[in-house]
Backbone as a printed PyTorch tensor [residue, N CA C, xyz], in Angstrom:
tensor([[[-13.1980, -57.4180, -71.3290],
         [-13.4470, -58.2440, -70.1550],
         [-14.7070, -59.0660, -70.3580]],

        [[-14.6380, -60.2670, -69.8200],
         [-15.7930, -61.1590, -69.8560],
         [-16.5810, -61.0020, -68.5600]],

        [[-17.7990, -61.4830, -68.6050],
         [-18.6600, -61.4880, -67.4320],
         [-18.8980, -62.9300, -66.9960]],

        [[-18.9170, -63.1380, -65.6920],
         [-19.1660, -64.4650, -65.1190],
         [-20.3970, -64.3750, -64.2210]],

        [[-21.2890, -65.3360, -64.3460],
         [-22.4700, -65.3810, -63.4840],
         [-22.0580, -65.8370, -62.0880]],

        [[-22.5100, -65.1100, -61.0860],
         [-22.2380, -65.4620, -59.6940],
         [-23.5220, -65.3280, -58.8900]],

        [[-23.4830, -65.8130, -57.6820],
         [-24.5540, -65.5740, -56.7200],
         [-23.9320, -64.9000, -55.5050]],

        [[-24.5880, -63.8310, -55.0460],
         [-24.1630, -63.1040, -53.8530],
         [-25.0900, -63.5310, -52.7200]],

        [[-24.5150, -63.8040, -51.5710],
         [-25.3210, -64.1890, -50.4030],
         [-25.0290, -63.2250, -49.2680]],

        [[-26.0420, -62.9460, -48.4930],
         [-25.9100, -62.0520, -47.3370],
         [-26.6140, -62.6890, -46.1530]],

        [[-25.9150, -62.7080, -45.0210],
         [-26.4600, -63.2590, -43.7780],
         [-26.5870, -62.1340, -42.7680]],

        [[-27.6760, -62.1310, -42.0300],
         [-27.9150, -61.1170, -41.0050],
         [-27.8150, -61.7620, -39.6260]],

        [[-26.8700, -61.2810, -38.8320],
         [-26.6400, -61.8000, -37.4860],
         [-26.7010, -60.6580, -36.4880]],

        [[-26.5670, -61.0030, -35.2160],
         [-26.4520, -60.0230, -34.1480],
         [-25.1700, -60.3130, -33.3980]],

        [[-24.4420, -59.2620, -33.0340],
         [-23.1700, -59.4310, -32.3310],
         [-23.2630, -60.3800, -31.1550]],

        [[-24.2770, -60.2310, -30.3400],
         [-24.4160, -61.0000, -29.1160],
         [-24.6110, -62.4910, -29.3280]],

        [[-24.9420, -62.9110, -30.5490],
         [-25.1750, -64.3300, -30.8090],
         [-23.8830, -65.1320, -30.8550]],

        [[-22.7410, -64.4960, -30.9360],
         [-21.4270, -65.1530, -30.9010],
         [-21.2530, -66.2170, -31.9860]],

        [[-21.8350, -65.9940, -33.1660],
         [-21.7430, -66.9500, -34.2630],
         [-20.6230, -66.6190, -35.2320]],

        [[-20.1420, -65.4060, -35.2310],
         [-19.2900, -64.9120, -36.3010],
         [-17.9970, -65.7020, -36.4620]],

        [[-17.2620, -65.9470, -35.4020],
         [-15.9790, -66.6440, -35.5190],
         [-16.1490, -68.0410, -36.1160]],

        [[-17.1230, -68.7730, -35.6250],
         [-17.3650, -70.1290, -36.1450],
         [-17.8110, -70.0750, -37.6030]],

        [[-18.6370, -69.0910, -37.9390],
         [-19.1150, -68.9490, -39.3100],
         [-17.9630, -68.6330, -40.2610]],

        [[-17.1130, -67.6850, -39.8950],
         [-15.9770, -67.3280, -40.7600],
         [-15.0410, -68.5160, -40.9650]],

        [[-14.7800, -69.2410, -39.8980],
         [-13.9220, -70.4210, -39.9970],
         [-14.5360, -71.4560, -40.9490]],

        [[-15.8350, -71.6350, -40.8060],
         [-16.5270, -72.6020, -41.6830],
         [-16.4730, -72.1580, -43.1360]],

        [[-16.7660, -70.8850, -43.4040],
         [-16.7850, -70.3960, -44.7810],
         [-15.4010, -70.4560, -45.4210]],

        [[-14.3580, -70.2470, -44.6330],
         [-12.9890, -70.2990, -45.1630],
         [-12.4820, -71.7390, -45.2790]],

        [[-12.5700, -72.4920, -44.1940],
         [-11.9320, -73.8070, -44.1330],
         [-12.7510, -74.9310, -44.7730]],

        [[-14.0590, -74.9390, -44.5460],
         [-14.8930, -76.0270, -45.0610],
         [-15.4490, -75.7090, -46.4440]],

        [[-15.9840, -74.5000, -46.5860],
         [-16.6680, -74.1490, -47.8280],
         [-15.7130, -73.6310, -48.9080]],

        [[-14.5230, -73.1800, -48.5000],
         [-13.4850, -72.7070, -49.4300],
         [-13.9850, -71.5850, -50.3520]],

        [[-14.6830, -70.6110, -49.7540],
         [-15.1960, -69.4880, -50.5370],
         [-14.0620, -68.5660, -50.9790]],

        [[-14.3230, -67.7950, -52.0280],
         [-13.3370, -66.8610, -52.5740],
         [-12.9890, -65.7660, -51.5720]],

        [[-13.9590, -65.3400, -50.7980],
         [-13.7590, -64.2920, -49.8120],
         [-15.0620, -63.9510, -49.1300]],

        [[-14.9460, -63.3090, -47.9910],
         [-16.1030, -62.9410, -47.1770],
         [-15.8470, -61.5420, -46.6240]],

        [[-16.8940, -60.7170, -46.5860],
         [-16.7960, -59.3990, -45.9700],
         [-17.8310, -59.3200, -44.8610]],

        [[-17.4260, -58.7690, -43.7270],
         [-18.3210, -58.6050, -42.5860],
         [-18.4880, -57.1180, -42.3270]],

        [[-19.7380, -56.6860, -42.2170],
         [-20.0710, -55.2970, -41.9140],
         [-20.6920, -55.2450, -40.5250]],

        [[-20.2760, -54.2850, -39.7290],
         [-20.8710, -54.0860, -38.4020],
         [-21.8000, -52.8850, -38.4890]],

        [[-23.0530, -53.0940, -38.2000],
         [-24.0400, -52.0190, -38.2660],
         [-23.9290, -51.0800, -37.0860]],

        [[-24.3520, -49.8470, -37.2890],
         [-24.3760, -48.8790, -36.1990],
         [-25.7740, -48.7340, -35.6150]],

        [[-26.7530, -49.3000, -36.3190],
         [-28.1190, -49.2450, -35.8300],
         [-28.9340, -50.2830, -36.5890]],

        [[-29.9800, -50.7770, -35.9540],
         [-30.8470, -51.7210, -36.6340],
         [-31.8670, -52.3260, -35.6990]],

        [[-32.8150, -53.0470, -36.2880],
         [-33.7870, -53.7980, -35.4960],
         [-34.1180, -55.0800, -36.2350]],

        [[-34.5850, -56.0500, -35.4950],
         [-34.9220, -57.3460, -36.0770],
         [-36.3200, -57.7620, -35.7080]],

        [[-36.4780, -59.0580, -35.4560],
         [-37.7970, -59.6330, -35.1750],
         [-38.5280, -58.9450, -34.0340]],

        [[-37.7830, -58.5350, -33.0000],
         [-38.4160, -57.9380, -31.8220],
         [-38.9260, -56.5230, -32.0890]],

        [[-38.3770, -55.8690, -33.0960],
         [-38.7520, -54.4890, -33.3830],
         [-38.0330, -53.4680, -32.5160]],

        [[-37.2100, -53.9370, -31.5820],
         [-36.4450, -53.0440, -30.7110],
         [-35.2710, -52.4840, -31.5060]],

        [[-35.1190, -51.1510, -31.4980],
         [-34.0180, -50.5140, -32.2060],
         [-32.7800, -50.5130, -31.3170]],

        [[-31.6760, -51.0260, -31.8580],
         [-30.3970, -51.0520, -31.1570],
         [-29.4610, -50.0720, -31.8500]],

        [[-28.8190, -49.2040, -31.0670],
         [-27.9290, -48.1830, -31.6050],
         [-26.5500, -48.2950, -30.9860]],

        [[-25.5690, -47.8210, -31.7450],
         [-24.2110, -47.6990, -31.2120],
         [-24.0340, -46.2560, -30.7610]],

        [[-23.5350, -46.0730, -29.5540],
         [-23.2410, -44.7280, -29.0740],
         [-22.0180, -44.7970, -28.1720]],

        [[-21.4290, -43.6650, -27.8960],
         [-20.2590, -43.6350, -27.0370],
         [-20.5870, -44.0500, -25.6040]],

        [[-21.8080, -43.8130, -25.1870],
         [-22.2030, -44.1270, -23.8180],
         [-22.6480, -45.5740, -23.6460]],

        [[-23.0780, -46.1820, -24.7410],
         [-23.6460, -47.5250, -24.6640],
         [-22.9460, -48.4230, -25.6750]],

        [[-22.1240, -49.3430, -25.2060],
         [-21.4730, -50.2910, -26.1010],
         [-22.3470, -51.5320, -26.2180]],

        [[-23.3480, -51.4390, -27.0670],
         [-24.3250, -52.5130, -27.2250],
         [-23.7070, -53.7470, -27.8580]],

        [[-24.1240, -54.9320, -27.4010],
         [-23.7150, -56.1780, -28.0390],
         [-24.8540, -56.7340, -28.8980]],

        [[-25.8380, -55.8940, -29.1560],
         [-26.9820, -56.3210, -29.9490],
         [-27.0090, -55.6410, -31.3070]],

        [[-25.8650, -55.1460, -31.7510],
         [-25.8090, -54.4620, -33.0390],
         [-25.8160, -55.4830, -34.1810]],

        [[-26.3240, -55.0550, -35.3430],
         [-26.3820, -55.9780, -36.4750],
         [-25.0040, -56.2420, -37.0810]],

        [[-24.8440, -57.4580, -37.5490],
         [-23.6590, -57.8830, -38.2920],
         [-24.1720, -58.4310, -39.6230]],

        [[-23.5820, -57.9930, -40.7270],
         [-23.9350, -58.5020, -42.0430],
         [-22.7100, -59.2140, -42.6120]],

        [[-22.8920, -60.4460, -43.0240],
         [-21.8240, -61.2410, -43.6230],
         [-22.1940, -61.4390, -45.0870]],

        [[-21.2940, -61.0210, -45.9890],
         [-21.5820, -61.0930, -47.4180],
         [-20.4780, -61.8560, -48.1330]],

        [[-20.8640, -62.6810, -49.1060],
         [-19.9030, -63.4460, -49.8840],
         [-20.5130, -63.8000, -51.2320]],

        [[-19.6500, -64.1900, -52.1700],
         [-20.1340, -64.5970, -53.4840],
         [-19.2490, -65.6990, -54.0460]],

        [[-19.8210, -66.4210, -54.9970],
         [-19.0840, -67.4660, -55.7180],
         [-20.0070, -67.9470, -56.8380]],

        [[-19.6860, -69.0830, -57.4250],
         [-20.5410, -69.6240, -58.4740],
         [-21.9060, -69.9670, -57.8810]],

        [[-22.9470, -69.9290, -58.7080],
         [-24.2830, -70.2560, -58.1840],
         [-24.3480, -71.6290, -57.5170]],

        [[-23.6690, -72.6290, -58.0780],
         [-23.6970, -73.9720, -57.5070],
         [-23.0490, -74.0010, -56.1210]],

        [[-21.9380, -73.3150, -55.9940],
         [-21.2210, -73.2980, -54.7190],
         [-22.0410, -72.5880, -53.6390]],

        [[-22.6350, -71.4460, -53.9870],
         [-23.4320, -70.6960, -53.0030],
         [-24.6770, -71.4800, -52.6190]],

        [[-25.3150, -72.1550, -53.5780],
         [-26.4760, -72.9940, -53.2400],
         [-26.0820, -74.0640, -52.2280]],

        [[-24.9280, -74.6790, -52.4150],
         [-24.4620, -75.7110, -51.4770],
         [-24.1780, -75.1050, -50.1040]],

        [[-23.5230, -73.9430, -50.0720],
         [-23.2090, -73.2790, -48.7950],
         [-24.4910, -72.9410, -48.0520]],

        [[-25.4490, -72.3650, -48.7520],
         [-26.7260, -72.0040, -48.1150],
         [-27.4010, -73.2510, -47.5480]],

        [[-27.3470, -74.3580, -48.2740],
         [-27.9060, -75.6150, -47.7670],
         [-27.2170, -76.0730, -46.4950]],

        [[-25.8930, -75.9000, -46.4340],
         [-25.1400, -76.2930, -45.2420],
         [-25.4230, -75.3830, -44.0490]],

        [[-25.7600, -74.1150, -44.3150],
         [-25.9560, -73.1510, -43.2340],
         [-27.3890, -73.0890, -42.7240]],

        [[-28.3020, -73.8100, -43.3610],
         [-29.7160, -73.7560, -42.9640],
         [-29.9370, -74.0170, -41.4810]],

        [[-29.1750, -74.9280, -40.8890],
         [-29.3660, -75.2280, -39.4720],
         [-28.5590, -74.2860, -38.5690]],

        [[-27.6500, -73.5160, -39.1430],
         [-26.7570, -72.6320, -38.3970],
         [-27.2970, -71.2020, -38.3010]],

        [[-28.0440, -70.7780, -39.3250],
         [-28.5710, -69.4090, -39.4170],
         [-30.0860, -69.4600, -39.2790]],

        [[-30.6370, -68.5310, -38.4830],
         [-32.0890, -68.5010, -38.2780],
         [-32.8340, -68.3110, -39.5950]],

        [[-33.9980, -68.9330, -39.7360],
         [-34.8070, -68.7370, -40.9480],
         [-35.0970, -67.2520, -41.1720]],

        [[-35.0450, -66.8270, -42.4190],
         [-35.3240, -65.4370, -42.7570],
         [-34.1240, -64.5170, -42.6110]],

        [[-32.9600, -65.0610, -42.2440],
         [-31.7720, -64.2350, -42.0410],
         [-30.7150, -64.4550, -43.1180]],

        [[-31.0840, -65.1380, -44.2110],
         [-30.1980, -65.3380, -45.3540],
         [-30.9230, -64.8880, -46.6080]],

        [[-30.2430, -64.0960, -47.4290],
         [-30.7840, -63.7180, -48.7350],
         [-29.6890, -63.9420, -49.7680]],

        [[-30.1080, -64.1350, -51.0090],
         [-29.1330, -64.2880, -52.0870],
         [-29.7480, -63.7740, -53.3820]],

        [[-28.8740, -63.4020, -54.3160],
         [-29.3250, -62.9130, -55.6140],
         [-28.2380, -63.1620, -56.6520]],

        [[-28.6650, -63.1960, -57.9030],
         [-27.7440, -63.3820, -59.0170],
         [-27.0820, -62.0630, -59.3660]],

        [[-25.8350, -62.1580, -59.8080],
         [-25.0820, -60.9720, -60.2230],
         [-24.0660, -61.4040, -61.2720]],

        [[-23.3320, -60.4360, -61.7720],
         [-22.2550, -60.7080, -62.7380],
         [-20.9730, -60.1150, -62.2150]],

        [[-19.8690, -60.8160, -62.4760],
         [-18.5660, -60.3620, -62.0620],
         [-17.6790, -60.2550, -63.3010]],

        [[-16.9340, -59.1860, -63.4010],
         [-15.9920, -59.0280, -64.4970],
         [-14.7830, -59.9270, -64.2460]],

        [[-14.3640, -60.6220, -65.2730],
         [-13.1730, -61.4750, -65.1990],
         [-12.2700, -61.1590, -66.3850]],

        [[-11.0000, -61.3740, -66.2170],
         [-10.0460, -61.1070, -67.2820],
         [-10.2580, -62.0700, -68.4400]],

        [[-10.0380, -61.5970, -69.6410],
         [-10.1050, -62.4670, -70.8220],
         [ -8.9410, -63.4520, -70.7620]],

        [[ -9.1910, -64.6710, -71.2490],
         [ -8.1160, -65.6850, -71.2560],
         [ -7.0900, -65.4110, -72.3010]]])
């Protein structure tokens, strides 16, 4: 197997911000990414320092949402540039990685 250089990007959102549907549509329809995974956190805190938890008694809408995706470094750089006005500063991270691909 060969290795391909990719960039992985992760966005940190909050459920209550209601950004997820529009973001997924954009990443699929406009950006044409290979795929996206969304994780729903059970606990977390952000800028305010207030800890938000999921419990049976409290259905919080302030739980963390993590959106993760990868593609070629050029494509992810372009996507991140497009999302700068959509995602709060400090809520996007990215790093280089390698992906196994089948030999031709």
